[in-house]
Every structure is written in C-alpha cells, then in structure tokens.
PDB file of N, H, CA, C and O in Angstrom:
ATOM      1  N   MET A   1       0.730  -1.397  -0.026  1.00  0.00           N
ATOM      2  CA  MET A   1      -0.082  -0.096   0.008  1.00  0.00           C
ATOM      3  C   MET A   1       0.695   1.108  -0.251  1.00  0.00           C
ATOM      4  O   MET A   1       0.390   1.945  -1.100  1.00  0.00           O
ATOM      5  N   PHE A   2       2.122   1.186   0.822  1.00  0.00           N
ATOM      6  H   PHE A   2       2.370   0.506   1.512  1.00  0.00           H
ATOM      7  CA  PHE A   2       2.585   2.291   0.856  1.00  0.00           C
ATOM      8  C   PHE A   2       3.353   2.475  -0.823  1.00  0.00           C
ATOM      9  O   PHE A   2       3.670   3.545  -1.343  1.00  0.00           O
ATOM     10  N   LYS A   3       3.448   1.634  -1.183  1.00  0.00           N
ATOM     11  H   LYS A   3       3.190   0.765  -0.760  1.00  0.00           H
ATOM     12  CA  LYS A   3       4.604   1.559  -2.699  1.00  0.00           C
ATOM     13  C   LYS A   3       3.315   2.165  -3.358  1.00  0.00           C
ATOM     14  O   LYS A   3       3.733   2.996  -4.165  1.00  0.00           O
ATOM     15  N   LEU A   4       2.237   2.145  -3.386  1.00  0.00           N
ATOM     16  H   LEU A   4       1.897   1.470  -2.731  1.00  0.00           H
ATOM     17  CA  LEU A   4       1.317   2.795  -4.436  1.00  0.00           C
ATOM     18  C   LEU A   4       1.039   4.461  -4.100  1.00  0.00           C
ATOM     19  O   LEU A   4       0.830   5.339  -4.937  1.00  0.00           O
ATOM     20  N   ILE A   5       1.097   4.590  -2.806  1.00  0.00           N
ATOM     21  H   ILE A   5       1.267   3.877  -2.126  1.00  0.00           H
ATOM     22  CA  ILE A   5       1.199   6.105  -2.201  1.00  0.00           C
ATOM     23  C   ILE A   5       2.147   6.567  -2.813  1.00  0.00           C
ATOM     24  O   ILE A   5       2.131   7.484  -3.634  1.00  0.00           O
ATOM     25  N   LYS A   6       3.195   5.835  -2.372  1.00  0.00           N
ATOM     26  H   LYS A   6       3.208   5.090  -1.705  1.00  0.00           H
ATOM     27  CA  LYS A   6       4.657   6.473  -3.028  1.00  0.00           C
ATOM     28  C   LYS A   6       4.812   6.724  -4.393  1.00  0.00           C
ATOM     29  O   LYS A   6       5.490   7.696  -4.725  1.00  0.00           O
ATOM     30  N   LEU A   7       4.265   5.966  -5.294  1.00  0.00           N
ATOM     31  H   LEU A   7       3.714   5.177  -5.024  1.00  0.00           H
ATOM     32  CA  LEU A   7       4.112   5.881  -6.562  1.00  0.00           C
ATOM     33  C   LEU A   7       3.208   7.480  -7.044  1.00  0.00           C
ATOM     34  O   LEU A   7       3.709   8.383  -7.714  1.00  0.00           O
ATOM     35  N   LEU A   8       2.190   7.465  -6.634  1.00  0.00           N
ATOM     36  H   LEU A   8       1.783   6.732  -6.089  1.00  0.00           H
ATOM     37  CA  LEU A   8       1.223   8.533  -6.914  1.00  0.00           C
ATOM     38  C   LEU A   8       1.946   9.788  -6.508  1.00  0.00           C
ATOM     39  O   LEU A   8       1.703  10.752  -7.234  1.00  0.00           O
ATOM     40  N   ILE A   9       2.813  10.003  -5.470  1.00  0.00           N
ATOM     41  H   ILE A   9       3.010   9.220  -4.880  1.00  0.00           H
ATOM     42  CA  ILE A   9       3.375  11.423  -5.255  1.00  0.00           C
ATOM     43  C   ILE A   9       4.677  11.783  -6.084  1.00  0.00           C
ATOM     44  O   ILE A   9       5.107  12.908  -6.337  1.00  0.00           O
ATOM     45  N   TYR A  10       5.159  10.647  -6.418  1.00  0.00           N
ATOM     46  H   TYR A  10       4.809   9.732  -6.212  1.00  0.00           H
ATOM     47  CA  TYR A  10       6.139  10.544  -7.818  1.00  0.00           C
ATOM     48  C   TYR A  10       5.489  11.051  -8.719  1.00  0.00           C
ATOM     49  O   TYR A  10       5.892  12.046  -9.322  1.00  0.00           O
ATOM     50  N   LEU A  11       4.346  10.451  -8.979  1.00  0.00           N
ATOM     51  H   LEU A  11       4.018   9.643  -8.490  1.00  0.00           H
ATOM     52  CA  LEU A  11       3.665  11.089 -10.361  1.00  0.00           C
ATOM     53  C   LEU A  11       3.013  12.203 -10.254  1.00  0.00           C
ATOM     54  O   LEU A  11       2.835  12.836 -11.295  1.00  0.00           O
ATOM     55  N   CYS A  12       2.590  12.637  -9.233  1.00  0.00           N
ATOM     56  H   CYS A  12       2.735  12.124  -8.388  1.00  0.00           H
ATOM     57  CA  CYS A  12       2.069  14.202  -8.683  1.00  0.00           C
ATOM     58  C   CYS A  12       3.227  15.040  -8.945  1.00  0.00           C
ATOM     59  O   CYS A  12       2.953  16.110  -9.488  1.00  0.00           O
ATOM     60  N   PHE A  13       4.476  14.817  -8.691  1.00  0.00           N
ATOM     61  H   PHE A  13       4.699  13.947  -8.250  1.00  0.00           H
ATOM     62  CA  PHE A  13       5.582  15.443  -8.255  1.00  0.00           C
ATOM     63  C   PHE A  13       5.898  15.848  -9.838  1.00  0.00           C
ATOM     64  O   PHE A  13       5.903  17.028 -10.190  1.00  0.00           O
ATOM     65  N   PHE A  14       6.099  15.012 -10.540  1.00  0.00           N
ATOM     66  H   PHE A  14       6.096  14.054 -10.254  1.00  0.00           H
ATOM     67  CA  PHE A  14       6.947  15.032 -11.833  1.00  0.00           C
ATOM     68  C   PHE A  14       5.711  15.504 -12.955  1.00  0.00           C
ATOM     69  O   PHE A  14       6.105  16.169 -13.912  1.00  0.00           O
ATOM     70  N   GLY A  15       4.426  15.227 -12.884  1.00  0.00           N
ATOM     71  H   GLY A  15       4.106  14.686 -12.106  1.00  0.00           H
ATOM     72  CA  GLY A  15       3.355  15.840 -13.295  1.00  0.00           C
ATOM     73  C   GLY A  15       3.483  17.353 -13.495  1.00  0.00           C
ATOM     74  O   GLY A  15       3.267  17.888 -14.583  1.00  0.00           O
ATOM     75  N   PHE A  16       3.912  18.139 -12.185  1.00  0.00           N
ATOM     76  H   PHE A  16       4.087  17.705 -11.301  1.00  0.00           H
ATOM     77  CA  PHE A  16       3.729  19.714 -11.665  1.00  0.00           C
ATOM     78  C   PHE A  16       4.926  19.994 -12.214  1.00  0.00           C
ATOM     79  O   PHE A  16       4.996  21.180 -12.535  1.00  0.00           O
ATOM     80  N   VAL A  17       6.006  19.296 -12.475  1.00  0.00           N
ATOM     81  H   VAL A  17       5.949  18.332 -12.214  1.00  0.00           H
ATOM     82  CA  VAL A  17       7.412  20.012 -12.639  1.00  0.00           C
ATOM     83  C   VAL A  17       7.362  19.928 -14.376  1.00  0.00           C
ATOM     84  O   VAL A  17       7.862  20.689 -15.204  1.00  0.00           O
ATOM     85  N   GLY A  18       6.626  18.804 -14.542  1.00  0.00           N
ATOM     86  H   GLY A  18       6.219  18.185 -13.869  1.00  0.00           H
ATOM     87  CA  GLY A  18       6.553  18.834 -16.209  1.00  0.00           C
ATOM     88  C   GLY A  18       5.893  20.033 -16.725  1.00  0.00           C
ATOM     89  O   GLY A  18       6.212  20.614 -17.762  1.00  0.00           O
ATOM     90  N   LEU A  19       4.713  20.444 -15.727  1.00  0.00           N
ATOM     91  H   LEU A  19       4.454  19.972 -14.884  1.00  0.00           H
ATOM     92  CA  LEU A  19       3.671  21.516 -16.425  1.00  0.00           C
ATOM     93  C   LEU A  19       4.320  22.829 -15.862  1.00  0.00           C
ATOM     94  O   LEU A  19       3.775  23.856 -16.267  1.00  0.00           O
ATOM     95  N   VAL A  20       5.209  22.969 -15.143  1.00  0.00           N
ATOM     96  H   VAL A  20       5.652  22.135 -14.814  1.00  0.00           H
ATOM     97  CA  VAL A  20       5.767  24.074 -14.978  1.00  0.00           C
ATOM     98  C   VAL A  20       6.916  24.508 -16.259  1.00  0.00           C
ATOM     99  O   VAL A  20       7.137  25.587 -16.808  1.00  0.00           O
ATOM    100  N   GLY A  21       7.506  23.148 -16.435  1.00  0.00           N
ATOM    101  H   GLY A  21       7.326  22.271 -15.988  1.00  0.00           H
ATOM    102  CA  GLY A  21       8.521  23.406 -17.344  1.00  0.00           C
ATOM    103  C   GLY A  21       7.776  23.583 -18.627  1.00  0.00           C
ATOM    104  O   GLY A  21       8.472  24.206 -19.428  1.00  0.00           O
ATOM    105  N   TYR A  22       6.692  23.279 -19.068  1.00  0.00           N
ATOM    106  H   TYR A  22       6.126  22.773 -18.417  1.00  0.00           H
ATOM    107  CA  TYR A  22       6.071  23.221 -20.287  1.00  0.00           C
ATOM    108  C   TYR A  22       5.742  24.754 -20.489  1.00  0.00           C
ATOM    109  O   TYR A  22       5.854  25.315 -21.579  1.00  0.00           O
ATOM    110  N   ALA A  23       5.307  25.401 -19.278  1.00  0.00           N
ATOM    111  H   ALA A  23       5.216  24.946 -18.392  1.00  0.00           H
ATOM    112  CA  ALA A  23       4.689  26.920 -19.273  1.00  0.00           C
ATOM    113  C   ALA A  23       6.018  27.658 -19.399  1.00  0.00           C
ATOM    114  O   ALA A  23       5.839  28.743 -19.952  1.00  0.00           O
ATOM    115  N   TYR A  24       7.166  27.457 -19.106  1.00  0.00           N
ATOM    116  H   TYR A  24       7.312  26.575 -18.657  1.00  0.00           H
ATOM    117  CA  TYR A  24       8.337  28.090 -19.251  1.00  0.00           C
ATOM    118  C   TYR A  24       9.081  27.935 -20.635  1.00  0.00           C
ATOM    119  O   TYR A  24       9.646  28.870 -21.202  1.00  0.00           O
ATOM    120  N   VAL A  25       9.018  26.722 -21.078  1.00  0.00           N
ATOM    121  H   VAL A  25       8.560  25.962 -20.617  1.00  0.00           H
ATOM    122  CA  VAL A  25       9.561  26.431 -22.288  1.00  0.00           C
ATOM    123  C   VAL A  25       8.664  26.205 -23.793  1.00  0.00           C
ATOM    124  O   VAL A  25       9.133  25.963 -24.906  1.00  0.00           O
ATOM    125  N   GLY A  26       7.229  26.374 -23.396  1.00  0.00           N
ATOM    126  H   GLY A  26       6.848  26.570 -22.493  1.00  0.00           H
ATOM    127  CA  GLY A  26       6.487  26.296 -24.578  1.00  0.00           C
ATOM    128  C   GLY A  26       6.550  27.311 -25.421  1.00  0.00           C
ATOM    129  O   GLY A  26       6.367  26.903 -26.568  1.00  0.00           O
ATOM    130  N   PRO A  27       6.782  28.803 -25.350  1.00  0.00           N
ATOM    131  CA  PRO A  27       6.589  29.553 -26.013  1.00  0.00           C
ATOM    132  C   PRO A  27       7.686  29.636 -27.046  1.00  0.00           C
ATOM    133  O   PRO A  27       7.704  30.297 -28.084  1.00  0.00           O
ATOM    134  N   PHE A  28       8.482  28.926 -26.606  1.00  0.00           N
ATOM    135  H   PHE A  28       8.467  28.388 -25.762  1.00  0.00           H
ATOM    136  CA  PHE A  28       9.958  29.180 -27.566  1.00  0.00           C
ATOM    137  C   PHE A  28       9.269  28.052 -28.359  1.00  0.00           C
ATOM    138  O   PHE A  28       9.492  28.287 -29.547  1.00  0.00           O
ATOM    139  N   PHE A  29       8.450  26.809 -28.217  1.00  0.00           N
ATOM    140  H   PHE A  29       8.269  26.618 -27.252  1.00  0.00           H
ATOM    141  CA  PHE A  29       7.953  26.193 -29.588  1.00  0.00           C
ATOM    142  C   PHE A  29       6.731  26.564 -30.053  1.00  0.00           C
ATOM    143  O   PHE A  29       5.905  25.760 -30.485  1.00  0.00           O
ATOM    144  N   GLY A  30       6.583  27.642 -29.993  1.00  0.00           N
ATOM    145  H   GLY A  30       7.254  28.296 -29.642  1.00  0.00           H
ATOM    146  CA  GLY A  30       5.074  28.183 -30.630  1.00  0.00           C
ATOM    147  C   GLY A  30       3.881  27.879 -29.905  1.00  0.00           C
ATOM    148  O   GLY A  30       2.796  28.184 -30.399  1.00  0.00           O
ATOM    149  N   ALA A  31       3.957  27.265 -28.693  1.00  0.00           N
ATOM    150  H   ALA A  31       4.838  27.017 -28.291  1.00  0.00           H
ATOM    151  CA  ALA A  31       2.492  27.342 -28.001  1.00  0.00           C
ATOM    152  C   ALA A  31       2.256  29.124 -27.128  1.00  0.00           C
ATOM    153  O   ALA A  31       2.870  29.808 -26.309  1.00  0.00           O
ATOM    154  N   ASP A  32       1.324  29.195 -27.730  1.00  0.00           N
ATOM    155  H   ASP A  32       0.826  28.640 -28.395  1.00  0.00           H
ATOM    156  CA  ASP A  32       0.957  30.979 -27.180  1.00  0.00           C
ATOM    157  C   ASP A  32      -0.579  30.298 -26.275  1.00  0.00           C
ATOM    158  O   ASP A  32      -1.541  29.576 -26.538  1.00  0.00           O
ATOM    159  N   PHE A  33       0.160  31.344 -24.692  1.00  0.00           N
ATOM    160  H   PHE A  33       0.941  31.930 -24.478  1.00  0.00           H
ATOM    161  CA  PHE A  33      -0.779  31.091 -23.698  1.00  0.00           C
ATOM    162  C   PHE A  33      -1.582  32.267 -23.499  1.00  0.00           C
ATOM    163  O   PHE A  33      -2.615  32.231 -22.829  1.00  0.00           O
ATOM    164  N   SER A  34      -1.153  33.297 -24.048  1.00  0.00           N
ATOM    165  H   SER A  34      -0.314  33.327 -24.592  1.00  0.00           H
ATOM    166  CA  SER A  34      -1.521  34.427 -23.889  1.00  0.00           C
ATOM    167  C   SER A  34      -3.304  34.511 -24.145  1.00  0.00           C
ATOM    168  O   SER A  34      -3.858  33.758 -24.946  1.00  0.00           O
ATOM    169  N   ALA A  35      -3.965  35.417 -23.431  1.00  0.00           N
ATOM    170  H   ALA A  35      -3.516  36.029 -22.780  1.00  0.00           H
ATOM    171  CA  ALA A  35      -5.460  35.412 -23.639  1.00  0.00           C
ATOM    172  C   ALA A  35      -5.793  36.386 -24.816  1.00  0.00           C
ATOM    173  O   ALA A  35      -5.170  37.444 -24.910  1.00  0.00           O
ATOM    174  N   PRO A  36      -6.909  35.997 -25.851  1.00  0.00           N
ATOM    175  CA  PRO A  36      -7.441  36.700 -26.587  1.00  0.00           C
ATOM    176  C   PRO A  36      -7.949  38.130 -26.446  1.00  0.00           C
ATOM    177  O   PRO A  36      -9.029  38.376 -25.908  1.00  0.00           O
ATOM    178  N   GLN A  37      -7.241  38.951 -26.882  1.00  0.00           N
ATOM    179  H   GLN A  37      -6.364  38.751 -27.319  1.00  0.00           H
ATOM    180  CA  GLN A  37      -7.677  40.519 -26.572  1.00  0.00           C
ATOM    181  C   GLN A  37      -8.548  41.031 -27.178  1.00  0.00           C
ATOM    182  O   GLN A  37      -7.986  41.319 -28.235  1.00  0.00           O
ATOM    183  N   GLU A  38      -9.620  41.378 -27.260  1.00  0.00           N
ATOM    184  H   GLU A  38     -10.076  41.145 -26.401  1.00  0.00           H
ATOM    185  CA  GLU A  38     -10.718  42.227 -27.687  1.00  0.00           C
ATOM    186  C   GLU A  38     -11.597  43.180 -26.995  1.00  0.00           C
ATOM    187  O   GLU A  38     -11.943  42.944 -25.837  1.00  0.00           O
ATOM    188  N   GLU A  39     -12.017  44.324 -27.660  1.00  0.00           N
ATOM    189  H   GLU A  39     -11.735  44.516 -28.600  1.00  0.00           H
ATOM    190  CA  GLU A  39     -12.318  45.695 -26.818  1.00  0.00           C
ATOM    191  C   GLU A  39     -13.719  45.041 -26.501  1.00  0.00           C
ATOM    192  O   GLU A  39     -14.351  44.385 -27.329  1.00  0.00           O
ATOM    193  N   VAL A  40     -14.116  45.282 -25.267  1.00  0.00           N
ATOM    194  H   VAL A  40     -13.603  45.815 -24.594  1.00  0.00           H
ATOM    195  CA  VAL A  40     -15.961  44.949 -25.184  1.00  0.00           C
ATOM    196  C   VAL A  40     -16.407  46.022 -24.405  1.00  0.00           C
ATOM    197  O   VAL A  40     -15.983  46.391 -23.309  1.00  0.00           O
ATOM    198  N   ARG A  41     -17.517  46.591 -25.250  1.00  0.00           N
ATOM    199  H   ARG A  41     -17.862  46.292 -26.140  1.00  0.00           H
ATOM    200  CA  ARG A  41     -18.279  47.703 -24.911  1.00  0.00           C
ATOM    201  C   ARG A  41     -19.586  47.260 -24.377  1.00  0.00           C
ATOM    202  O   ARG A  41     -20.203  46.752 -25.313  1.00  0.00           O
ATOM    203  N   ALA A  42     -20.408  47.222 -23.089  1.00  0.00           N
ATOM    204  H   ALA A  42     -19.907  47.635 -22.328  1.00  0.00           H
ATOM    205  CA  ALA A  42     -21.724  47.044 -23.011  1.00  0.00           C
ATOM    206  C   ALA A  42     -22.543  48.358 -22.193  1.00  0.00           C
ATOM    207  O   ALA A  42     -22.117  48.932 -21.190  1.00  0.00           O
ATOM    208  N   PRO A  43     -23.579  48.594 -22.777  1.00  0.00           N
ATOM    209  CA  PRO A  43     -24.204  49.806 -22.165  1.00  0.00           C
ATOM    210  C   PRO A  43     -24.542  49.505 -20.508  1.00  0.00           C
ATOM    211  O   PRO A  43     -25.053  48.506 -20.000  1.00  0.00           O
ATOM    212  N   VAL A  44     -24.090  50.668 -19.922  1.00  0.00           N
ATOM    213  H   VAL A  44     -23.675  51.479 -20.334  1.00  0.00           H
ATOM    214  CA  VAL A  44     -24.863  50.466 -18.405  1.00  0.00           C
ATOM    215  C   VAL A  44     -25.918  51.318 -18.067  1.00  0.00           C
ATOM    216  O   VAL A  44     -25.672  52.476 -18.403  1.00  0.00           O
ATOM    217  N   VAL A  45     -27.053  51.163 -17.500  1.00  0.00           N
ATOM    218  H   VAL A  45     -27.253  50.222 -17.227  1.00  0.00           H
ATOM    219  CA  VAL A  45     -28.164  51.706 -16.915  1.00  0.00           C
ATOM    220  C   VAL A  45     -27.961  51.930 -15.459  1.00  0.00           C
ATOM    221  O   VAL A  45     -27.868  51.009 -14.647  1.00  0.00           O
ATOM    222  N   LEU A  46     -27.901  53.134 -15.180  1.00  0.00           N
ATOM    223  H   LEU A  46     -27.976  53.882 -15.840  1.00  0.00           H
ATOM    224  CA  LEU A  46     -27.906  53.304 -13.493  1.00  0.00           C
ATOM    225  C   LEU A  46     -29.524  53.758 -13.219  1.00  0.00           C
ATOM    226  O   LEU A  46     -30.133  54.536 -13.954  1.00  0.00           O
ATOM    227  N   ASN A  47     -29.878  53.353 -12.463  1.00  0.00           N
ATOM    228  H   ASN A  47     -29.384  52.721 -11.867  1.00  0.00           H
ATOM    229  CA  ASN A  47     -31.425  53.895 -11.934  1.00  0.00           C
ATOM    230  C   ASN A  47     -31.477  54.468 -10.462  1.00  0.00           C
ATOM    231  O   ASN A  47     -31.911  54.038  -9.393  1.00  0.00           O
ATOM    232  N   ALA A  48     -30.802  55.704 -10.899  1.00  0.00           N
ATOM    233  H   ALA A  48     -30.449  56.053 -11.767  1.00  0.00           H
ATOM    234  CA  ALA A  48     -30.659  56.518  -9.578  1.00  0.00           C
ATOM    235  C   ALA A  48     -32.036  57.360  -9.203  1.00  0.00           C
ATOM    236  O   ALA A  48     -32.491  57.885 -10.219  1.00  0.00           O
ATOM    237  N   ASP A  49     -32.652  57.572  -8.272  1.00  0.00           N
ATOM    238  H   ASP A  49     -32.283  57.145  -7.446  1.00  0.00           H
ATOM    239  CA  ASP A  49     -34.012  57.934  -8.015  1.00  0.00           C
ATOM    240  C   ASP A  49     -33.626  59.213  -7.284  1.00  0.00           C
ATOM    241  O   ASP A  49     -34.499  59.950  -6.825  1.00  0.00           O
TER     242      ASP A  49
END
C-alpha cells in the first residue's frame, strides 16, 4: 500500500514539474498562452432615484 502512495506522490511531483517546465519552455516552441484580447463595450443603465 505504501508503494502505491509513494508512486502517486512521485507522479504528482513529476507532473507538476513537467507542467511548470512546459509553461516556461512552451513559447519557444510555438505554444501561445496569452488570452485573446478584444475590446468589449456594454451599455450600463444606472437607476438613480
């Protein structure tokens, strides 16, 4: 049972390290993580009595 828990901890650790590494190295290989930027205009109605 301890071996299974140890394996899961190792998998989580290496998965996290891989994800962080991909976030840093990904833009060099063409991965674009930026959010699409567009202007949004919406009318606002204020009900002041």
